[in-house]
C-alpha positions in Angstrom: -1.0 -9.5 21.1 0.0 -7.7 24.3 3.5 -9.2 24.0 3.7 -7.9 20.4 2.6 -4.4 21.6 5.2 -4.4 24.4 7.9 -5.5 21.9 7.0 -2.5 19.6 7.0 -0.1 22.5 10.5 -1.3 23.6 12.0 -0.8 20.1 14.2 2.2 19.7 13.5 5.1 17.4 15.8 5.4 14.4 19.0 7.5 14.8 19.0 11.1 13.5 18.3 14.7 14.4 15.2 16.8 14.6 17.2 20.0 13.9 15.8 23.4 14.9 12.6 24.0 16.8 9.5 24.2 14.6 11.2 24.2 11.2 13.4 21.2 12.0 15.7 20.5 9.0 13.4 21.8 6.3 15.8 24.5 5.1 18.6 22.0 4.8 16.4 19.7 2.8 15.4 22.5 0.4 18.9 23.8 -0.1 21.0 20.6 -0.2 20.3 18.1 -2.9 22.5 15.6 -0.9 20.4 16.0 2.2 19.4 12.3 2.5 22.7 11.0 1.1 24.7 12.7 3.9 22.4 11.5 6.7 22.3 7.9 5.4 26.1 7.9 5.4 26.0 9.1 9.0 23.0 7.1 10.4 22.4 4.3 8.0 19.5 3.4 5.7 16.8 4.3 8.3 17.0 7.7 10.0 14.7 10.3 11.6 14.5 14.0 11.0 11.9 16.8 11.2 10.8 18.4 7.9 7.9 20.5 6.8 6.8 20.7 10.5 6.6 17.0 11.1 8.8 14.2 12.5 9.7 12.0 9.6 11.5 8.7 9.1 13.5 8.1 5.9 13.8 4.5 4.7 15.6 3.4 1.6 15.8 0.4 -0.8 13.6 -2.2 -2.5 12.8 -3.8 0.8 11.6 -0.5 2.2 9.5 0.2 -0.9 7.9 -3.2 -0.6 7.2 -2.6 3.1 5.4 0.7 2.3 3.5 -0.3 -0.8 2.3 -3.6 0.6 0.9 -1.9 3.7 -1.1 0.9 2.2 -4.2 1.7 4.3 -2.9 -0.8 7.0 0.1 1.0 8.4 0.3 4.0 6.0 -1.8 6.4 4.0 -0.5 8.8 1.4 0.4 12.3 2.6 2.2 15.3 1.4 4.0 18.2 3.1 1.5 20.8 4.3 2.4 23.3 1.6 1.8 20.7 -1.1 -1.5 19.5 0.3 -2.9 23.0 0.5 -1.7 24.0 -3.0 -3.0 20.8 -4.6 -6.4 21.1 -2.9 -8.6 19.0 -0.8 -10.5 17.5 -3.8 -7.3 16.4 -5.5 -6.7 12.7 -6.2 -3.2 13.1 -4.8 -4.3 14.3 -1.4 -7.1 11.8 -0.8 -7.0 8.2 0.5 -9.2 5.2 1.0 -12.4 4.5 -1.0 -12.7 8.1 -2.2 -9.2 7.8 -3.8 -10.1 4.5 -5.3 -13.3 5.7 -6.9 -11.8 8.9 -8.3 -8.8 7.0 -9.6 -11.1 4.8 -11.6 -12.8 7.8 -13.1 -9.5 9.6 -14.0 -8.1 6.4 -15.5 -10.4 6.9 -18.4 -8.2 9.7 -19.6 -5.2 7.3 -19.7 -6.5 4.1 -21.0 -5.0 2.7 -24.2 -7.6 4.1 -26.6 -7.2 7.6 -25.1 -3.4 7.4 -25.4 -3.6 6.4 -29.0 -5.8 9.4 -29.7 -3.2 11.7 -28.1 -0.4 10.7 -30.5 -1.2 13.1 -33.4 -1.2 16.2 -31.2 2.1 15.1 -29.5 3.6 14.7 -33.0 2.3 18.1 -34.1 3.7 20.0 -31.1 7.0 18.1 -31.2 7.5 19.0 -34.9 6.6 22.7 -34.2 9.1 23.0 -31.3 11.9 21.2 -33.0 11.6 23.5 -36.0 11.5 26.5 -33.7 14.7 25.4 -31.9 16.4 24.8 -35.2 15.7 28.4 -36.1 17.0 29.6 -32.7 20.4 27.9 -33.3 21.5 28.3 -29.6 19.1 28.2 -26.7 18.6 27.6 -23.1 16.6 24.4 -23.4 15.0 23.7 -20.1 12.5 26.7 -20.1 11.7 25.8 -23.7 11.0 22.2 -22.7 8.7 23.6 -20.0 6.7 25.5 -22.7 6.7 22.4 -24.9 5.2 20.1 -22.2 2.8 22.7 -21.0 1.5 23.2 -24.5 0.9 19.5 -24.9 -0.6 19.1 -21.4 -3.0 22.1 -21.8 -4.1 20.8 -25.2 -4.6 17.1 -24.4 -5.7 17.5 -20.8 -7.7 20.7 -20.9 -8.3 21.2 -24.6 -6.8 24.7 -24.8 -4.3 25.8 -27.5 -1.2 28.0 -26.9 -1.1 27.0 -23.3 2.5 28.2 -22.7 1.6 31.8 -23.8 -1.5 32.1 -21.6 -2.0 33.7 -18.3 -2.5 30.2 -16.9 1.1 29.2 -17.7 2.5 32.3 -16.0 0.5 31.6 -12.8 1.5 27.9 -13.0 5.2 28.7 -12.7 4.8 30.6 -9.4 2.4 28.0 -8.1 5.0 25.2 -8.8 7.7 27.2 -7.0 5.7 27.1 -3.8 4.7 23.4 -3.8 7.5 22.3 -1.6 8.1 25.2 0.7 7.6 26.3 4.3 3.9 27.1 4.5 4.0 30.6 5.7 1.2 32.5 3.9 2.8 35.9 3.8 2.5 37.8 0.5 6.3 37.8 -0.2 7.0 34.1 0.6 7.0 31.4 -2.1 4.0 29.8 -0.4 2.1 33.0 -0.2 2.7 33.8 -3.9 1.7 30.2 -4.8 -1.6 30.5 -2.8 -2.6 33.6 -4.8 -1.7 31.8 -8.0 -3.8 28.8 -7.1 -6.9 31.0 -6.6 -6.3 32.7 -10.0 -5.6 29.4 -11.7 -8.8 27.8 -10.4 -10.7 30.8 -11.8 -9.1 30.2 -15.2 -9.8 26.5 -15.1 -13.4 27.2 -14.1 -13.9 29.4 -17.1 -12.6 26.6 -19.4 -14.8 23.9 -17.7 -18.0 26.1 -17.9 -17.3 27.0 -21.5 -16.9 23.3 -22.5 -20.1 22.4 -20.7 -22.1 25.2 -22.4 -20.7 24.3 -25.8 -21.6 20.7 -25.2 -18.5 19.7 -27.2 -16.9 17.4 -24.7 -14.3 16.0 -27.0 -11.7 13.3 -26.5 -9.2 15.1 -24.3 -8.8 14.4 -20.6 -11.3 17.2 -19.6 -13.9 15.9 -22.0 -13.5 12.4 -20.7 -13.8 13.6 -17.1 -16.9 15.6 -17.9 -18.5 12.5 -19.2 -17.3 10.2 -16.5 -19.6 8.7 -13.9 -18.9 6.7 -10.8 -20.5 3.4 -9.9 -23.5 5.2 -8.5 -23.9 7.4 -11.6 -22.5 10.6 -10.1 -20.4 13.0 -12.1 -17.5 15.1 -10.8 -18.5 18.4 -9.1 -17.1 21.6 -10.5 -14.7 22.0 -7.5 -13.5 18.5 -7.9 -12.9 19.0 -11.6 -10.9 22.1 -11.0 -8.6 20.4 -8.5 -8.2 17.3 -10.7 -7.3 19.3 -13.8 -4.8 21.3 -11.7 -3.2 18.0 -10.7 -3.2 16.7 -14.3 -1.5 19.8 -15.5 1.2 19.4 -12.8 1.8 15.7 -13.4 1.7 16.2 -17.2 4.2 19.0 -17.1 6.5 19.4 -14.2 7.9 15.9 -13.9 7.8 15.2 -17.6 9.9 18.3 -18.3 12.5 17.1 -15.9 12.6 13.7 -17.6 13.0 15.2 -21.1 15.7 17.5 -19.9 17.6 14.6 -18.4 17.3 12.6 -21.6 18.7 15.5 -23.6 21.6 16.0 -21.1 22.5 12.3 -20.7 22.4 11.4 -24.3 24.5 14.4 -25.2 27.1 13.2 -22.7 27.0 9.7 -24.1 27.4 9.9 -28.0 27.7 6.1 -28.2 24.2 5.8 -26.9 22.9 8.4 -29.4 24.5 6.4 -32.2 22.8 3.2 -31.2 19.4 5.0 -30.9 19.9 6.2 -34.4 20.9 2.8 -35.7 17.7 1.4 -34.4 15.7 4.3 -35.9 17.4 3.8 -39.3 16.8 0.0 -39.2 13.1 0.5 -38.4 12.7 3.4 -40.8 9.4 4.5 -39.5 7.8 7.8 -40.6 4.9 9.7 -39.2 2.2 9.0 -38.2 3.7 7.1 -35.3 1.6 4.4 -33.7 1.7 2.5 -30.4 2.8 -0.6 -32.4 5.7 1.3 -34.1 6.8 2.7 -30.8 6.8 -0.7 -29.1 9.4 -1.9 -31.7 11.9 0.7 -30.5 13.3 -1.6 -27.8 16.8 0.1 -27.4 15.2 3.5 -27.1 12.9 2.1 -24.4 16.0 0.9 -22.5 17.6 4.4 -22.8 14.4 6.0 -21.4 14.3 3.6 -18.5 17.9 4.3 -17.7 17.3 8.1 -17.8 14.5 7.6 -15.3 16.8 5.5 -13.1 19.8 7.8 -13.1 17.8 11.1 -12.7 14.4 10.3 -11.1 12.0 13.2 -11.7 10.5 12.4 -8.3 13.0 11.7 -5.5 10.5 9.8 -3.2 7.1 9.8 -1.6 5.5 10.6 1.7 3.2 8.5 3.8 1.5 9.2 7.1 1.8 6.4 9.8 -1.7 5.5 10.9 -0.7 2.5 13.0 2.5 2.0 14.9 4.8 -0.5 13.2 8.4 -1.5 13.0 11.0 -1.8 10.3 14.5 -3.2 10.6 14.3 -3.2 14.4 13.1 0.4 14.7 9.8 1.7 16.0 7.7 3.7 13.4 5.4 5.8 15.6 1.8 6.5 14.7 1.3 10.1 13.6 4.7 10.5 12.1 5.6 10.8 8.4 7.7 8.2 6.6 9.4 8.8 3.3 10.5 6.2 0.8 13.3 7.1 -1.6 13.2 6.5 -5.4 16.5 8.0 -6.4 18.5 6.2 -3.7 16.8 2.9 -4.5 18.0 3.3 -8.1 21.6 3.7 -6.8 21.6 0.4 -4.9 24.7 -1.6 -6.0 23.0 -4.8 -4.8 20.5 -4.4 -7.6 22.4 -2.4 -10.3 25.8 -3.2 -11.6 28.0 0.0 -11.4 25.0 2.1 -10.6 26.9 5.4 -11.2 27.3 4.4 -14.9 24.8 5.4 -17.6 24.2 2.0 -19.1 20.9 1.3 -21.0 22.0 -2.3 -21.6 21.2 -3.0 -17.9 17.6 -3.2 -19.1 18.2 -5.5 -22.0 16.3 -8.9 -21.7 19.5 -10.9 -21.0 20.3 -8.6 -18.0 17.0 -7.1 -16.8 18.6 -5.7 -13.6 15.3 -4.0 -12.7 13.7 -7.4 -12.3 16.2 -8.6 -9.8 14.2 -7.3 -6.8 10.5 -6.3 -6.7 10.2 -2.6 -6.2 13.8 -2.1 -7.1 12.8 0.1 -10.0 10.1 2.6 -9.1 10.3 5.8 -11.1 6.5 6.1 -11.0 6.1 4.9 -7.4 4.3 1.6 -6.8 1.4 -0.2 -5.3 -2.1 1.3 -5.1 -0.8 4.8 -5.7 1.5 4.2 -8.7 1.4 7.2 -11.0 -1.8 7.2 -12.9 -0.3 9.1 -15.9 2.8 7.0 -16.3 1.9 5.7 -19.8 1.1 9.2 -20.9 4.5 10.3 -19.8 6.2 7.3 -21.4 4.4 7.9 -24.6 5.4 11.6 -24.8 9.0 10.8 -23.9 9.2 8.2 -26.7 7.7 10.4 -29.4 9.9 13.4 -28.4 13.0 11.3 -28.3 12.2 9.6 -31.7 11.6 12.8 -33.6 14.6 14.6 -31.9 17.3 12.0 -32.5 16.2 11.1 -36.0 16.4 14.6 -37.5 18.4 16.9 -35.2 21.8 17.3 -33.5 22.5 19.2 -30.2 25.7 20.0 -28.4 26.2 21.2 -24.9 27.7 24.7 -24.8 30.8 25.2 -22.6 31.1 27.1 -19.4 27.7 26.2 -17.9 26.7 24.6 -14.6 25.2 21.2 -15.3 24.7 20.4 -11.6 21.1 19.6 -10.8 18.7 21.7 -8.9 16.2 19.3 -7.3 13.3 21.4 -6.2 10.6 21.0 -7.4 12.1 18.5 -9.9 15.7 17.9 -11.1 17.0 20.2 -13.8 20.5 21.6 -14.7 21.2 24.8 -12.7 22.0 26.9 -15.8 19.0 25.6 -17.8 20.8 23.3 -20.2 22.3 25.6 -22.9 22.8 24.0 -26.2 23.7 24.5 -29.9 20.8 23.0 -31.9 20.7 22.2 -35.6 19.2 20.0 -38.3 21.2 16.8 -39.1 
């Protein structure tokens, strides 16, 4: 054991730079979507930096993902940048670890089990129909902010049980809150973080009103909030009001921010690849399904499933994840010191040419059964993370994406307008810089 300890202590740190005092390379990270790409080309697949006030090691690839996911609670525990942790809250499932995380995850899973998902389908269809008809009436539109309203309406209805979510005060607060999630945590009134802190306080007040009203009405319902109000842990305890508020805030974020990014990416990539759109429509015409959609009907849309998987590979809504090192360890001959952060990279894993043939190409057939490139290496396809902390709402997201895509491609056409910047802004989640301007019409 002493020899092993000496060996670890003799290993070098990964190459890299800590940047400026205190802030390190945080500004470069927030401003440059190719931050990790440039450093990997310079230093290799393992490098060190200093971001969000903490020394951090970046690692990349399926092997790196497996190393992190298989050593949860041994070498690593989940963590977030300081700004994100504060804004998500100390009671949030996302910011907790160990047995508390495990017990709360079991409670929250009740909102995403198959029976609950099946109950969500009619509302998803209703909102999708409403927005598609609205966009048809608009003719030309900037789609990304509209998609944000669409996903927020669904999230607020199915997760919190409120209608007209995108038009409420909660929605306006939510936008400023999201803008500060990944920022330098300086709590001054004019900073992104300072504005987001104020919005968090106000949002929690709004959520508390909703929770108390539901409790008083004793109409718990079948939405996520209703299920959480009824949930009990193994000792028979329910969630406290403070816990409920933080968990609902997390659900709104997870059911809105990343999903909007994924839908915008689908609209963009399919518009750029008309041959893919034709094949989706061929499948839809062959199946000839009408509403109401069901889980069984959606499962038969195998080519559409391949397209959605490829969208998430090419433009991952989440670029990676952070872990805190709780025990010194080593990876690829480098020391990983205790107390540092480590980040695995989803987007870069999905660009690995040793896993994916021509990774720069948009090719849904790579997920066909006869190729199944995502099965070549474990943890080589991780759009929802992996291991003990894989995204709890991934099936909710996949369901909404599939319903949206089905109803969109079957009945509507859209065309990218010229003279717009389609380069991606990556913070807080990827989306076209000019908001995805399109001409939209009924087929």
